[in-house]
C-alpha positions in Angstrom: 112.5 70.8 78.4 113.7 72.7 81.5 114.2 76.4 82.0 116.7 78.1 84.3 115.9 81.5 85.9 118.8 83.5 87.3 117.7 86.2 89.7 119.7 88.8 91.6 117.9 90.4 94.5 118.7 93.2 97.0 115.4 94.2 98.6 111.7 94.0 97.8 111.1 90.4 99.2 107.4 90.7 98.4 108.1 91.4 94.8 110.6 88.4 94.7 107.9 86.2 96.3 105.5 87.2 93.6 108.1 86.5 90.9 108.9 83.1 92.3 105.3 82.2 92.5 104.7 83.2 88.9 107.6 81.0 87.5 107.1 78.1 90.0 106.9 74.9 87.9 108.5 71.5 88.1 110.2 72.2 84.7 112.0 75.2 86.1 115.1 75.7 88.1 115.6 79.0 90.0 119.1 80.3 90.9 119.0 83.1 93.4 121.8 85.5 94.3 121.1 87.8 97.2 123.2 91.0 97.5 125.6 90.7 100.4 124.4 94.0 101.7 120.8 92.9 101.9 119.1 91.5 105.0 119.0 87.8 104.1 116.4 87.1 106.9 113.8 88.9 104.8 114.3 86.3 102.0 114.8 83.0 103.9 111.1 82.1 103.8 110.7 82.5 100.1 110.5 79.0 98.6 108.9 77.6 95.5 106.5 74.8 95.7 107.5 72.9 92.6 110.7 74.3 91.2 114.2 73.5 92.4 115.8 76.6 93.9 119.5 77.1 94.5 121.2 79.9 96.4 124.5 81.3 95.3 127.0 82.6 97.8 126.1 86.2 98.6 128.2 88.8 96.6 128.8 92.5 97.3 127.1 93.9 94.2 127.7 97.4 92.9 124.3 98.4 91.5 124.4 100.7 88.5 128.2 100.7 88.4 
């Protein structure tokens, strides 16, 4: 059985790195959406070791709207 994790991120790359590390397993797929307003360079080095990770096209997200 596989699991899919859908994650939306804007900032806090260290927290995202910890989350990715905690769910990193060959049975998991990770789908990551970075807010278009975020600095993508802070997130580009975050990679799981065992999971497949897919990046969605950045979207301008209205937080709390």
